[in-house]
N, C-alpha and C positions, 0 to 999 in steps of 0.2 A: 468361533471355530478358529483354532490355531493353525498356522500354515505348518506343514511338515515337509522338510525335504528329504527325500530319499535317494540317496545315491546307489546307482544300479551296478556299481563296479563288480560286484561279485557275480551277477546274472550276466553282465556283458562278458566277462571271461568266460563263463559257463556256456554262453551262447556261442562263442568262437572256439571252444574246444570240444563241446557236446559232441561232434560228429566224430571224435577220436576213438569213442568207446563202440564196440561191436555191437551193431543192432541188426537183427536178422533182415536180410532183404525182403521188401514187400513183393508179393505175387499177385498179379492182376488176373485172378482166376474167376470162374463163373460167379460164385456166391458175392465176392468182394465187387466184381463190375456191375452186378445186380443192384447192390447197394449204391454204388456210385451213380447209376442212373436214377435211383429212387430219390437220392438227396438233391440231384439237379432239378429233376421235374417238380418237386416238392416245394422248391424255393423259385420264385417268379424271376428275381434278379439273376441267379446263376443259370436259369433256363435261358433267359433273353441272351446272356452274354456267351454262355460255354455249351448250351444244349445242342447247337448245330454241330459240335466237334465230337459229341458223344452220341454216335448215330446208330440206332437199331436197324439191322440189316437182314433180320429174320423173316419168315412168314409174317404176313399180317394177323393180328389178333384184334378184332373190330366189336365196336359196341352196336347197338341195334341200329343207329342211323347210318352204319356202313361205312362211315368216314373217320371217326375218332379213334385212334389206337387206345385200347383197354389197358391202362398202364400196369395192373398188377399182373396180367396175362403176360405183358412184355417183360417185367421183371422175371416172372416164373421161368420164361424161355431162355433169359440170359443167364440165370442161375444155373440151368441145366447144360447151358452150352455158352461159355464166355465169349466163343467166336463170334456170336451174334450181336454183340456191341462193338462196333468199329470206334477206336479211339484214335482221332487224327492228330497224332503228337507234334507232327512236323507243323501244322497250322496252330496248335495250341501254344507253342512257342513265341507265337506273334501276338497273343491276345493279352487283355490287361492282367499284369502279374498280379495285381491286387486282388482281383476276383478269383484266379486261379488259387491264390495262396488262401483265400477265404474257403473254398471247396476243400483244399487239402488239409485246412485245419480242422474242419468238421469231421473228415474221415478220420483224421489222428486221433481224436477225441473218442470217437465210437470205438476206435481199436483198444484205446486204453481202458474204455469202460468195460468192454467185454473181457478183457484181461483179467481185470481186478476183480469182476463178478464171478469169473470160474477160475479163481486161483487155487481153489481147493478141489476142483471137479476131478472125478475119476473116470469121466466120460472119454472113449478114445477120440472123439471128435474135437475135443478140447485140449489135447496133446500139446498141439503147437502153440496154444495160448500159455501152457505151463512154463515152456521153454523161454517164451518172451517175458513172462512175470518173473523169472528166475533173473534174466538180465536187468530187467527194471529193479529188482530188489538189490541187486549188486550195485548198481548206479546210485541206489539210495544209501548204502552202506558207506560208499566214499565221501557222502555229504554230511552223514550224522556225527556228531561229536562222540568221542569214546564212551562217556558216561551214559549213552542210550543205547549202547552195543551189548551183547553177550558172547560169550565163547560158548560154542557147541560143535562138538565133533572136530575140534581142531580148528574150526573156522569162526571168525568173528561176523555175528549177524545182528540185525536190529533187534530189540526188546519186542516181545511179541505185540505189545499195545502201541508200540511205534509203527509196527507193520499195519496195525488195523487201522490207524486214521489216516492212512493214505486213500482210503475209499472216499468216494463223493458224498457219501451220506452225512460225514461229519462236517459241521460248520466251522469256521475258524476259531469262535469262542470255545467250541468242543475241543477242538485240536489243541488249544491253549491249555485247557484244564486238563486234559489227558496228558500232555507234554509235561505238565508242572508235577505230576506223579504225587498229587496229595502233598505237595510242600517239599518233596524231596529235593527238588531242583529250584534254584533261585531264579528271579526273573530273566537274568542274562543267558543262563542255560536253557531255559524254557523258550525264548526267544530264538537261539541257535537253532533249536530242533525244529521250530515252525518255519525258520529260513530253510532248512535241509529239505523239508516237505514240499516246500514251494519250488525250490531250485530242481529237484528230481521230477516233479511233474511238468514243470514248464519246459524242462530240458529234454524230457522224453517225447513230449507232444511237438516241440520245435524239430527235433531230429526225424520223427515219423513224418510229419507235414513236408519237411525237405524232400523226404524219399518219395513222396506222392508227386510232389511238384517237378522232382527231376524225371519221375517215370512218365508223367503227361507231356513231357518235352520242354518243360521250363528251364530256363538257363539263368543262372546268376552267381555271383562272386560273393556277395554279402545277403545273409538271410537272418531276419530275427523275427520271432513269433512269440507274442506275450498273451497271456490270459489275466487280465488285470480287473481286480475288484478294488471298490472303495465303499467305505461306510462303516458300520458298527462290527460288521463280520459275524451277525448272527443268523443270517440266512443267504438266499439268493433269490433276488426279486424276479428273476426270469425263469424260475423253476418250472412254470407251467407251458414254457414256449413250445417243447416237444409233445405233442399229443400223446395220451397214455394209449389210445387205442391203436397207435402205429405198431405193427407187428414187429418191425425192426428195433424197435426201442422196448418192446414187452418185458417187464421183469428188470429192466436197468433203471438205475437212478439218473435222472437228467444230466447230461455232459456238463451242465453248467456248475455242476458241483465241484469240478476241477479247477474252476478259476480261483485264483488265491487272493488273499489280502495281505499286504505288506505288514508285518509286526512291529512295533514300537514299545519301549519301555516308558510308561506314563506316570506321573506322581500325581495323585489325587489331592484334593483339597485337606484331607486329614494326615497327608504326608505319606500315605501308602504307596509303594511301587507295585505296578502290574503290568501285564503285558496285554496289549490291546492292537486293534487293527487301524491303520492309519485311515484317516478322512480324506487327505489330499496326498495321495502317492505322486511322487515325481521321478521319472525315468530319464536318466542323461544320455545322450547319444552324440555322435558327430556325422555329419554328411558325408557322402562317399568320396566327394572330391574327384580329381582327375576330369574334369568337365563333364561329369556324369551326373544325371538327374538322380536325386533320392526320392523314392517312391513310399509313402505311408499308406496303407489301406485300413479302414477302420470298419468294425463290424459290431453293433450293439447286440449284446446277448439279455440282458437284464437291465431293467431299469424302473424307476417309480412312475406311476402315471400322474401322480402330483407334483413330481419335481422336474424341471428342465434338465436332462442330461446334459452337462458341458464339459467340453475337452479344450485343454489350451496347449497350442504348440507354441514354443518361445525360442526364439534364435536371437542372441543378442539383446537388444532393447525392444525388439519386434514381436508383437504376439499375433497369432492367427487363432481365433475362437471358432470352435465349431459346436453348435447347439442341436439338441435333439429337436427334430421338425415334426411337430403335432405327434401323431399317433404311428408314423410310419416305420420307426426304429433306424431312421436315417439321420446323419449329421449334415448341418449346412452352416454357413457363415452367417446366415439371415437369423437373428435372433428372434423374430416375430413368431409367436405362438398361438395359433387361433383357437384357444380352449380356456375357457373361465376356471380359476380356481387352481391354476399349475403356478406354483412357485419358481422363480427363477433366482439366480445367483445374484444378479443385479438388483432384483428387489430387495434382497436382504442386505446388500450394500447401501441401497437407498434408506432402508429401515434404521440400519445402524447409523448412518450419517444424519439423516434428517429427523428421527425420531429419538434414539438413545443418546447419542452425543449431544444433539442440539437441546435435550431436556438438561443434561448436566452442566453445559456450556451456559445455558439461560441460568440455572441454579446458581452457578458460581459467579458469572460476569454480568448476569441480566440487570434489569432496573430494579428487581427485588432480591437480587442475588446475594450471595455470601458476602462479596466484596463491598457491595452497597450496604449491607448490614452492619459488616464490621466497621466501616467507615462511619455509619451513623452512631453506632455504639461508643465509637473512640470519640467522636465529637461530643456525645452525651455525657462521656465519661470526663471530659476536659470541662464541659459546663459545671459538672457535679463538684469538681475540684476547685473552680472559680468560686461557686456558691458557697462552698464549705470555707473556703479562705475568708469570704465576706461575711459569712454568718458568724465565724470563730471571732472575727474582729469586732463585729457587731455585740457578740455575747460578751467577749471581754470588756466592751465598754460599759455594758450595763452592770457587769460584775463590779466595776471599780467607779461606778457613777454615784452621785449624792443620794442618799437615802438607802443605799444597799447595804449599809453597815460594814462595808469592807473599806471605806475611806474616811480619814480623820480631816475634817476641814479645818484648817487654821486660820482661814480668812474671817474677818468679822462679818457678822451678818448685817445685811442691809437693812434699811429702815423698815420697808414694807415686805420683807421676805416672808413666804409663805413655805414651810417645811414640806418637802414630798412625802407621799403616802408610802409606806413599805410595802403595802399590799399590791400596789399598782406596779412597784418595781418588780416585785417577785413575780407577778403575772406576765410582765413584759419578758422577764429572764426565762419563765417556762416555756412561752411561746418560742422564744429564740432557740432554746434548747431542742424543743421539738422539730423544729425547721432544720437544725444543724442533724439531727438524727434521721430526718427524712433524707437529707442530701447523701448523708453517709450509706443509707440502704441503697438510694439509687446508684451511688457509685459502686457499691458491691455488685448490684444487680448488673450493670453495664460490664463490669470487670468479668463476671461470671458469662455472660452473654457472648462477650469477646473471646474467652477462653473456649467456650462450646462451640461458638461459630467458626472458629480457627480449627477445631478438632474435626468438625463436620466438612469443612471446606477442605481438609487434608484428606479425609476419607473420599469425598466427591473427586478430589484432583486424581487420586489413586484409581478410583473406578473409571473416570474420564481417560486417564492414560492407558488403562487395559483396554478400554474400548477403541481408542485411536490405535493402539497396538494392534488390536485386532482388525480394525479397519485397514491398517496400513498392510497386513499379512494377505486380507482378502483382495485388496487391490493389486498386491504383487502376484496373487494367484492368478488374476486375470491379465496382469500386465499393465505397464505404465504406457506404452504407447502400441494401441490396437490398431493394426493396418486396415485401411479402407479396401474396398474392391468395387469391382464392376461384374455385373452377372450378364450373361448372355446364354439362353437356351440351357441353363443348368450348369454352365461352366464359370466358375468364379475366380476372377484374375486379380490378385492383390497387387498394391502399388508396387512391390518389388519384383514382380513377374511370377511369384509363386502361385500355383493354381490349385483349386478344389473342384473336382468332378462329382457333382451330385449324384449322377446315375450310377457311376462306379465306386463312389466313396473313396476315390483316391486324392490324397494330397501329394503335391510335387514341388519339392525345392529344385529350382534349376541349378545346372551344373557350376561348380566353381573349381578353380585350379586345385586349391587346398582344402582338406576337410575343415568344417566350421561346426562349432558346438551348438547344440539345441537340447531342448527338452521336452517331454510330454507329461501332462499331468491330467489327472481326472479328478473333477470336483464333486464330492458329495456333500450333502447338506439337508438340514430339517426346514420345516415351513417356518421357524422362527429362528431369528438370528442369533438369539443368546441362548439356544437349546445346545446342550452338549452331546445330542443324538446326531446321527446322519443317515439317511436313507441309502439302501443299497444300490449299488452300479456295477454292472459287469460288461466289459467291453474287450473284445479281441482285436489287437492290432499288429499288422505285420508290416516288415520294412525290407525293402531290397533296392538296388541300384538298378537304373533303367537307362539304357542308351537311347537317346531320342529316335533312333531308327528302329528300335523294337517295337514301338508303338505304332508303326507306319503298317497300313493295310497290305501293302507289297512294297518290297525292297529288293531290287534286283542289280545285278553288275554284269556287264558283258565285256569281257576284257579280249582284246587283240581280235574283234570281231570283223575288222575290215583289213583289206589288204593295203600295203603301202601305196599312198597315193590315191586310195580309193575311198569313195563315200556312198556307195550303193552296196546293199546286200539284203538278201531274204533269210532271216533267221528267226525262229520263234521267241516272241516276246512273254506271251502267256501260253501256259502249258496246262494240260488236264489236272495236274496235281493243285492248280489255283482254283478249282471249281467252286469251293465255298465262297472264296473272295469275289470270285465273278459275280456269283448270285447276289453277294452283298452290294457290289456295286452296282449292279442292275438296279436293285431296290432303292438304293441311296439316291442315284441319279433321277429316278422316277419321282421320288418323293421331294427331291430339292434341285430343280431343273436350273435354278439361277445361282446354284452353288457350285457350279463345275469351273474350275479355273486351270489354266496351264502356265508353268514356269519352265520356260525353255532357254537353253543357253548352249553356246558354242564357246568352250573356254580357252581353246589353244593348249599351250603347255600347262600340265598340271603338276602336282606334286602328292605322294602318298604319305599321309600322316601315320603316327605310331599306331594309332588304332585302327589302321587299314583303310580310313576314309580318304577320298579324293578331295583336292582344294585346288583352285585356280593359282598358278604361279603368278604373282604380281610383279615380279623381277625376273621373268624368264629369260635363258640363255640359249639361244638356238644354234645349231651347228649344220654344215651342209651334209656330212655323211657320218655314219655310226664309226665310232672308234674301232679300229681294226676290223671293219665289216661286221660287228658283232651287234645284230639287231634283236637277237633272242634275250639279253640282258635288259631291254628297253620295252619288251612286250606288254609287262604289267602296267606300264604308264598309258597305254592306250586303252582306255576304257570309256563305255556310257553307263551312266548310272539312271535307273528308274525308281523314283521314290512316290509312292501314292499315300497320301495322309487323309484320312476319312474321319472327320471329326464333325465340326459344325459346318464346314466347307469340304469340297472334295478337291484337293490340291495335287494335281499331277506335275511332277517334276522331272524333266529330262535334261541330263548335263552330259557333254562330251569332252574328254580331254585326250591331248596327244602327248607323245614324248618330245624331245628337244630337237628332233631332225626336221629340217624344213621341208615341207611338202612341195611337189612341183605338179602344176597344171598343165596339160599338154595345150589346152586351149581354154579360154574363158569367156563365159557370157558376159555381155556389156555391163549388165547390173553389177555382176560380181567384180569385174575390171574396176568399176568406179569404187568399190568398198575398198580397194588396194592402192588407191591413188595416194601419193605423198601428202602427208599431213592428216590422213584419216585416223590414223593411230590404230588401225585394223591390220593383224598379221594373217599370212596365208594360212597358218595353222588354226587361227581361231576361225575362219572362213570354212575349212574342210571340217572342222569340229561342228559348225552349225549346220552343214550338210548331213553329216553324219546323224546328229540330232534329229533332222528333219526325216531322215530314212527311217530311223527307229520308231518317230511317232508313225510315220505310215503303217510300218509293220504292226505296232501295238493296236491302231484301229482296225486293222484287216484281222489280226487274231482275236480282238474282242468281239467283232462281229461275228465271226463263226462260232467261237465257244460260248458266247451268251446265250446264242440261239439254242445250243446243245444243253447248257445246265440250267437255264432258266426257261421261265413261259416265253414262247416264241414272239408273242406280241409285245410283251413287256421288254424283251430283248432288243426287238427292233425300235421300239420308241426310246430306250436308252441309249442306242447307238446313234440315233439321229440327234440327240441332244449334244452327245460328246462330240460327234462330227461337226456340229454348228459351231461348239466352242472352241475346237481345233482350228477351224478356218479363221476365226478371230484372234487367234493367239499370234505372239511376235516371239522371236528369238533373239535373245542378247547376244551380239557380237561385238566385243570390246565396248566402245562409247556408243554404238549404234544399234537399233533394233530393226530388224526386217520381218516381213510376214510369214509366218510359218508355212504358208501356202505358196510361197514364191517358187514358182516352177523354174526360174533360173538357175536354182541350186541344184536340184535332182531331176527335175523332168516332170511330166506328167504323172498325176495320181489316179 
């Protein structure tokens, strides 16, 4: 299988400009809301992560047990009155962006499917779809090359057959055949048409998905949505994923038909050039930079049950490999696949290396290999030459010996001389001639064998070079430095701090100051390493930037909440709009009572960064009074931030900052006085910051106690508060170089 690098320059440009063309605003009306509700409850992962934010608030429709809502009845009610589905967009803006993008992609694909299906409808209820379809075709026309267009009514429009192959019923192979127009277009022209189809569909879906994302309260600066396929392009391995009996999909081709294969021009063994689908498409990207997380969400739509779906993310020399995990349709860095008969990419690499390459290396360099045989026949050839030389000398000697008739002997004969027999000399001559012929034949044989073996070796070397080149490409597909990881409760942390969350299927690059290049590749392959075929894989991924604070369960900021020199105050930390998160906190605390931890600090003078975040000023400059008595200009610097992260642990972070004006206490408790002794390294503003942090902590606990009992089960709420309260009493507040107990009464007073 050859490695094919696909540079996504055209699509990247498309994705950044796609939102310039006018696509009609989506309206979250009854029927659309009912479908949203349907998609969520049908998908357990979406329901677990997003279901609570799409709340049915109509009258109950119950099954016979009197407890479980009857889903189809709920859908019917929402369809007739969209107000009965409450979409909590404020809180949806804080959930996993990847999970929300997954939902939006499903909704966008369904919209496109409906639009294409009813493009020729004359029914009044489909009128809005015809308007959207015209916009879709107009976009298509901007992508198609001129030779795939026609002039009609003074307008340039796609040829009819070019419009037909937009439908999801056409496989990529079929699209290629239709686009070729029976040989009217060459391979490059055909490829350009297929690329135009891919860009149009992917672009439209990305734009519609983004509209849903924003309508649901999602926020982003960068948004990318890909519907990638890899394989032969003959079909879609996940086409049966959507159940035919589902009324929402009745009469529709499965949405997976819109996933595209990247075309390439390939020259076969006979020298014929043709357009075919890439087996290993590679998409180039850059991280967002700006010290912001880049989040990549994966969603498998189609796969082979006999091949392990493999996705590789590569940044620099580092590779992060994600494998299909069993039959769950979920990816994981853990390559173990607990099922027999499943081919993995590593198995093919091992087969290529240990079987095919090893076979040819043994054939060439082994004990009985070509090198050995060539050396053997070369030695035998040299032996033959030596034997021929000796035998020719011997024969020559016989020819001119006494009795041969070839030599005149002028010496006088000795007295008892017996003349030799001519017959015996002739016999000796014939024997020597036969011996000479034998060695000449042996010489010719060994020469022929050397020529033959060298040719065979040359062929074997070419095959070996091809196999090694294939191995190099396969190893390049995987990457030469695969990063190790540690796993805890489904969160995989790579050695460079990148992470993959198995539950949400989100891969995250940690923030860097400047953008860094990376790519994503999907590997498709057959069960035999030398096969030219590849099974089909369809996978959706979406990318957006993510501020680390956006993934927090709660993120609040209280600006100028205390008076000058004051460190006490009663103001609400939690509100009724936090009801869903409060319920989540109650459940998390009960399930993970030992995972609650507080991170408390009194930072003194702070500074506000460009992104609006607060940070402790490590080289503070304090002053006695505000310049010109202007305290208003400094109000924003006096703030307390509350950040609650709820992942594997519940981390509650409270931090308070002041401006540069030195605070003044009328009187100080003895314990506080000690903190300010010379050499302590603690400033007055840090002390008052700590006191304010303690005050907010008490308000938080009080608010949680009252609201938890209101929005959650009373018994569970009381239990959760008890756990939270105990953890708070053990916590400490960081003040400069020292720590004090958060429950120190000398700071604020009795709680």
